[in-house]
C-alpha positions in Angstrom: -8.0 -9.8 19.2 -7.7 -6.1 20.2 -4.9 -5.0 22.3 -5.4 -3.7 25.7 -5.3 0.0 26.1 -2.1 1.5 27.3 -2.0 3.2 30.8 -1.7 6.8 31.3 1.7 8.0 30.3 4.5 8.4 33.0 7.3 10.8 32.9 10.0 9.8 30.6 7.7 7.8 28.2 8.0 8.0 24.5 6.3 11.1 23.1 3.6 9.4 21.1 0.9 11.1 19.0 -1.6 10.2 21.8 0.4 11.9 24.3 1.1 14.8 22.3 -2.7 15.2 21.6 -3.5 15.0 25.1 -1.1 17.7 26.1 -2.3 19.8 23.3 -6.0 19.4 24.4 -5.1 20.2 28.0 -2.8 23.1 27.2 -5.6 24.7 25.2 -8.1 24.2 27.9 -5.7 25.5 30.5 -5.0 28.6 28.5 -8.8 29.2 27.9 -9.5 28.7 31.5 -6.8 31.0 32.6 -8.0 33.8 30.2 -11.6 33.1 31.4 -10.6 33.5 35.1 -8.5 36.8 34.4 -11.5 38.2 32.5 -13.8 37.5 35.4 -11.5 39.0 37.9 -11.0 42.1 35.9 -14.8 42.6 35.3 -15.4 42.1 39.1 -12.5 44.5 40.2 -13.1 47.1 37.6 -16.6 46.6 36.5 -17.8 49.1 33.9 -21.3 48.6 34.9 -22.8 50.9 37.5 -23.2 49.5 41.1 -26.5 49.6 43.1 -27.6 53.2 43.9 -27.0 54.6 47.4 -29.9 55.2 49.8 -31.4 58.7 49.5 -31.1 61.1 52.4 -34.5 62.1 53.8 -35.4 65.7 53.2 -35.6 68.1 56.3 -39.0 68.9 57.4 -39.6 72.8 57.3 -40.9 74.7 60.4 -44.6 75.7 60.3 -45.1 79.3 59.5 -45.7 81.9 62.1 -49.2 82.8 61.2 -50.3 79.3 61.9 -49.1 79.4 65.4 -51.9 79.3 68.0 -52.4 82.5 70.0 -50.8 82.9 73.3 -53.0 82.2 76.4 -54.9 79.5 77.9 -56.4 77.2 75.3 -60.2 77.0 75.2 -61.5 74.2 77.0 -63.4 72.4 74.4 -62.9 69.0 75.9 -60.1 66.7 77.1 -56.9 67.2 75.3 -55.9 64.4 72.8 -52.9 62.3 73.9 -49.5 63.4 72.6 -48.2 61.0 69.9 -45.2 58.9 70.8 -41.9 60.0 69.1 -40.9 57.6 66.3 -37.5 56.0 66.5 -35.2 57.0 63.7 -34.3 54.2 61.1 -30.6 53.1 61.0 -29.2 53.2 57.4 -27.7 50.0 56.2 -24.0 50.1 55.7 -23.1 49.7 51.9 -20.1 47.5 51.0 -17.1 49.5 50.9 -14.0 49.4 48.8 -12.1 47.0 51.1 -15.0 44.5 51.3 -15.3 44.5 47.4 -11.6 43.8 47.1 -11.8 40.8 49.5 -14.8 39.3 47.5 -12.7 39.8 44.3 -9.7 37.8 45.9 -11.8 35.1 47.2 -13.4 34.7 43.7 -10.1 34.5 42.2 -8.8 31.8 44.5 -11.9 29.7 44.1 -11.6 30.1 40.4 -8.0 29.0 40.3 -8.7 26.0 42.4 -11.7 25.0 40.1 -9.4 25.5 37.1 -6.8 23.2 38.5 -9.4 20.3 38.9 -10.7 20.8 35.6 -7.3 20.9 34.0 -6.5 17.5 35.5 -10.0 16.2 34.3 -9.2 17.6 30.8 -6.0 15.5 30.7 -7.9 12.4 31.5 -10.6 13.1 28.9 -8.2 14.2 26.4 -6.1 11.0 26.9 -9.0 8.7 26.4 -10.5 10.8 23.5 -7.2 10.7 21.7 -6.9 7.0 22.2 -10.3 6.5 20.7 -9.6 8.7 17.7 -6.2 7.0 17.0 -7.4 3.4 17.6 -7.7 2.7 13.8 -4.1 3.7 13.4 -3.0 0.9 15.7 -5.1 -1.5 13.4 -3.6 0.0 10.3 0.0 -0.4 11.9 -0.6 -4.0 12.8 -1.8 -4.9 9.2 1.0 -3.1 7.6 3.5 -5.1 9.7 2.0 -8.3 8.3 2.5 -7.1 4.7 5.7 -8.3 3.0 6.9 -8.5 -0.6 5.6 -12.0 -0.8 2.3 -11.3 0.7 1.0 -8.2 -1.0 -2.6 -9.5 -1.2 -3.5 -8.1 2.3 -5.5 -5.0 2.5 -6.5 -2.6 5.3 -10.1 -2.4 4.4 -10.9 0.1 7.2 -14.6 0.5 7.8 -16.5 3.3 9.5 -17.2 6.9 8.7 -15.7 8.6 5.7 -13.1 10.6 7.7 -9.4 11.4 7.1 -8.2 7.9 8.7 -10.4 6.0 6.2 -9.2 8.2 3.3 -5.7 7.4 4.4 -6.4 3.6 4.5 -8.1 3.8 1.1 -5.0 5.6 -0.3 -2.7 2.9 1.2 -4.8 0.1 -0.3 -4.6 1.8 -3.8 -0.8 2.0 -3.3 -0.8 -1.7 -2.4 -2.8 -2.6 -5.5 -0.2 -0.8 -7.7 2.7 -2.4 -6.0 1.2 -5.8 -6.3 0.6 -5.3 -10.0 4.0 -3.9 -10.4 5.7 -6.9 -8.5 3.6 -9.3 -10.5 4.5 -7.7 -13.9 8.3 -7.6 -12.7 8.2 -11.3 -11.8 6.6 -12.1 -15.2 9.0 -9.9 -17.0 12.1 -11.7 -15.4 10.6 -15.1 -16.2 9.9 -14.2 -19.8 13.3 -12.4 -20.4 15.1 -15.4 -18.8 13.1 -17.8 -21.2 13.8 -15.6 -24.2 17.5 -15.4 -23.4 17.9 -19.1 -22.5 16.4 -20.5 -25.7 18.9 -19.1 -28.0 21.7 -20.0 -25.8 20.4 -23.7 -25.6 20.0 -23.6 -29.4 23.5 -22.4 -30.0 25.0 -24.9 -27.6 23.0 -27.8 -29.2 24.2 -26.7 -32.7 27.9 -26.5 -31.5 27.6 -30.0 -29.8 26.0 -31.6 -32.9 28.7 -30.1 -35.1 31.5 -31.3 -32.9 30.1 -34.7 -32.5 30.1 -35.5 -36.2 33.7 -36.4 -37.2 32.8 -36.4 -40.8 31.3 -32.9 -40.9 32.6 -30.8 -43.8 33.3 -27.3 -44.2 29.8 -26.7 -45.7 28.1 -28.3 -42.8 30.1 -26.3 -40.3 29.6 -23.0 -42.2 25.8 -23.5 -42.0 26.1 -24.2 -38.3 28.1 -21.0 -37.7 25.5 -19.1 -39.7 22.7 -20.3 -37.3 24.9 -19.4 -34.3 25.4 -15.9 -35.6 21.7 -15.6 -36.3 20.9 -16.7 -32.7 23.6 -14.2 -31.4 22.1 -11.4 -33.4 18.7 -12.2 -31.9 20.1 -12.1 -28.4 21.8 -8.7 -29.2 18.3 -7.3 -30.3 16.6 -8.6 -27.2 19.3 -7.1 -24.9 19.1 -3.9 -26.7 15.3 -3.9 -26.4 15.4 -4.6 -22.7 18.0 -1.9 -22.1 15.8 0.6 -23.9 12.7 -0.5 -22.0 14.6 0.0 -18.7 16.0 3.4 -19.8 12.3 4.5 -20.7 10.9 3.3 -17.4 13.7 5.3 -15.5 12.4 8.6 -16.9 14.3 11.4 -18.7 17.7 12.7 -18.0 17.9 15.4 -20.5 15.5 17.3 -22.9 16.1 18.8 -26.4 13.7 20.2 -28.9 12.8 18.2 -32.0 9.8 17.8 -34.6 7.8 14.6 -34.7 7.2 15.1 -38.4 11.1 15.1 -39.1 11.5 12.0 -36.9 8.6 10.1 -38.6 9.9 11.1 -42.1 13.3 9.6 -41.5 11.7 6.3 -40.2 9.6 6.1 -43.1 12.6 6.3 -45.4 14.4 3.6 -43.4 11.4 1.3 -43.6 10.1 1.3 -47.1 7.5 -1.5 -46.4 7.8 -3.5 -49.8 4.5 -4.8 -51.0 2.5 -2.5 -48.6 0.9 0.9 -49.4 2.4 3.4 -47.2 0.6 6.8 -46.6 1.7 9.6 -44.6 0.3 13.0 -43.5 3.2 14.7 -41.7 2.3 18.0 -40.1 4.7 20.1 -38.0 4.5 18.8 -34.3 7.4 20.4 -32.2 8.0 18.6 -29.0 10.9 18.3 -26.4 12.3 15.4 -24.8 15.0 12.4 -25.3 15.3 12.6 -29.2 16.8 9.1 -29.2 14.0 7.5 -27.3 11.3 9.2 -29.4 13.1 8.0 -32.5 12.8 4.5 -31.1 9.1 5.0 -30.3 8.4 6.0 -33.9 10.6 3.2 -35.3 8.8 0.5 -33.1 5.4 1.8 -34.0 6.2 1.6 -37.8 8.1 -1.7 -37.5 5.1 -3.2 -35.6 2.6 -1.9 -38.3 4.8 -3.3 -41.1 5.4 -6.6 -39.5 1.9 -7.5 -38.3 0.2 -6.8 -41.6 -1.5 -8.7 -44.6 -0.2 -9.1 -48.1 -1.2 -6.0 -50.1 -2.2 -4.1 -47.0 -1.6 -0.5 -46.0 0.2 1.7 -43.4 -0.7 5.3 -42.4 1.6 7.5 -40.5 0.3 11.1 -39.3 1.8 13.7 -37.1 0.0 16.8 -35.7 -0.7 19.0 -32.7 -3.6 18.0 -30.8 -5.0 20.3 -28.1 -1.6 21.9 -27.8 0.3 18.6 -27.6 2.3 16.9 -30.2 1.1 13.5 -31.3 2.0 10.7 -33.8 -0.5 8.3 -35.2 0.4 4.9 -36.9 -2.4 2.6 -38.1 -2.3 -0.5 -40.3 -4.3 -3.2 -41.8 -3.8 -6.7 -40.4 -5.6 -9.5 -38.6 -8.5 -8.6 -36.5 -7.7 -8.0 -32.9 -10.2 -8.8 -30.1 -10.7 -5.6 -28.0 -9.9 -7.6 -24.8 -6.4 -8.4 -26.1 -5.3 -4.9 -26.9 -4.2 -4.1 -23.4 -2.2 -7.3 -23.2 -0.2 -6.1 -26.2 1.3 -3.3 -24.1 2.9 -5.9 -21.7 6.4 -7.2 -22.3 6.7 -10.5 -24.4 3.0 -10.6 -25.1 2.0 -11.4 -28.6 -1.2 -11.7 -30.6 -0.7 -15.2 -31.6 -0.7 -18.0 -29.1 2.6 -19.4 -28.0 6.0 -17.6 -27.7 8.4 -17.5 -30.8 11.8 -18.2 -29.5 13.7 -17.1 -32.5 11.7 -15.0 -34.8 11.3 -11.5 -36.1 9.2 -10.2 -33.4 10.5 -9.8 -29.7 7.2 -9.0 -28.0 8.7 -5.8 -26.6 7.7 -3.3 -29.4 4.6 -1.8 -27.9 5.8 -2.2 -24.3 8.8 0.1 -25.1 6.5 2.4 -26.8 4.4 2.6 -23.7 7.5 3.2 -21.5 8.8 6.0 -23.6 5.5 7.8 -23.7 5.2 7.4 -19.9 8.7 8.9 -19.5 7.6 11.9 -21.4 4.5 12.3 -19.4 2.2 11.7 -22.4 -0.7 9.4 -23.3 -0.9 6.2 -25.4 -4.1 5.3 -27.1 -4.7 2.0 -28.9 -7.7 1.1 -30.8 -8.5 -2.0 -32.8 -10.0 -1.4 -36.3 -13.1 -3.1 -37.2 -11.8 -4.4 -40.5 -8.6 -5.6 -38.8 -5.3 -3.9 -37.8 -4.6 -1.5 -35.1 -4.3 2.2 -34.5 -1.9 3.5 -32.1 -1.6 7.3 -31.2 1.3 8.5 -28.9 0.8 12.0 -27.4 3.8 13.7 -25.8 3.9 16.6 -23.3 4.6 19.9 -24.9 
């Protein structure tokens, strides 16, 4: 149900956008009206255009010449004399408006214009108030919808309809922000749930092994030693998982410092530490100077190489290449391996997502390798391209900002 329109603001009311727009419209109208009245008054008072012409003075009639005068003496009696014409009354000239009358007319015009301007200013305030309310009505609907959105109800959207104007663009931008927030909250909840499971499973296993060893009164040193070795293995797995989570969080926070380095040098050191027994390792390391967090980039290359070596097939191959592409340093790691469906590639970039079904509680893979790579690339304002190979395996290219 739409809310009733607010009455016209009174003195002391909150300076809302609607009130400010009304005052702005009325102020502009009043300023334009005052300028118009002043211009009309100046034009009337000091008109540059010529006024009406004055009535011309009739010319004086000259006296008839002397030789045309009749001779003196009695006039011949040729008949009765014609009657003498009656004298014409002289025309009274109309009085033209003087300077005083013109000044009075100008003052009267000025007073009438100011009275009309006062009425129009009041009318402009009313019209501006209702026009501003109609223009800002979608903002009220947007505000009411946003108030109903909470962290637990991010599925609501504004979905403003109407003309494609600035308000609709603002609402669409806010809907896109809500989409990103919902995806981020969903990923965060999934990440917390998966991390809790991954950390709880080794702890449960360690506790169970310790309880079984203590419950057996006849357990010998060899049995206890085996239990301790399994407990240490579970502890190392937890340490690796916590370190990976810290690296992921560090990559998502961005960079605190930058230093120059060469991707070719970092990739060469990673290849020396990961020989890849039983696999054919090929490299094409060209200079690729970059800048950023060297420790994070070393972890990026190590994760890519470790992922390529781990998810491979017997007698397979791994290729590592570094180069500068379009002015940006890049490292590419490709490998042979199982066939990856194209719709599963995007899932591999999410935390604790693996290609095989199910979740390995204690195993070699943590499910965080590619997600850490994606976070580090994003922290360096780069791009990450993943492409499944038709014969099996994956090709990953990480491009960093120069």
